[in-house]
C-alpha positions, 0 to 999 in steps of 0.5 A: 155410186161412190157416195152410197159405198162411202155411206155403207162403209161408214155405217159398217165401221160405226157398227163395229166400233160400238163398245160391247156390253160391259161384263157384270161387275162382281166382287167376291168377299169371304164371309167373316166368321164362317169358314169356306163361305163367300159373298158374291156382290153383284152390280145393280144392272146384273141383279135386275137381269137376274131378277127378271128371270123369275118375275113372271110365272107364265102358269100363274094368272096373277103373274107372281114371282117364280122363286124356283126359276129365280133360285135356279138362275142365281145358282147358275150365275154363282156357279159360272162366276165361281168356276171362272175365278177358280173358287169352290172347285168341289161345288157349293151349298147353302146358297142365300141371297139378300139385297146388298148395300149401294153400289151393289144390288144383290149379295149371294152367299154360298158355302164352298164344299170341302174337298173329298 
């Protein structure tokens, strides 16, 4: 009886001691030569997770990439990251994305809107 309780306690402790998933590695840099433009560099793991949002279009028999869902996922991600860091308080426009040089996986570029 004591052994079962001890095993359950150790299993519970081990489950609680497991480290949570690390937050996405995001680096934000100003774009040279373009006022109010920012580049959000995303790590490879987060880039992969974002790309999975638009990989399968359920309405497409061939399973082609749904670029609309992918773009919406990028816009939501950029809005969250920028809001979290207090940037682009008035919103942003001109969202574009490109592959990023190692060790990053994706570069999202946005232009912050000027205050009204």
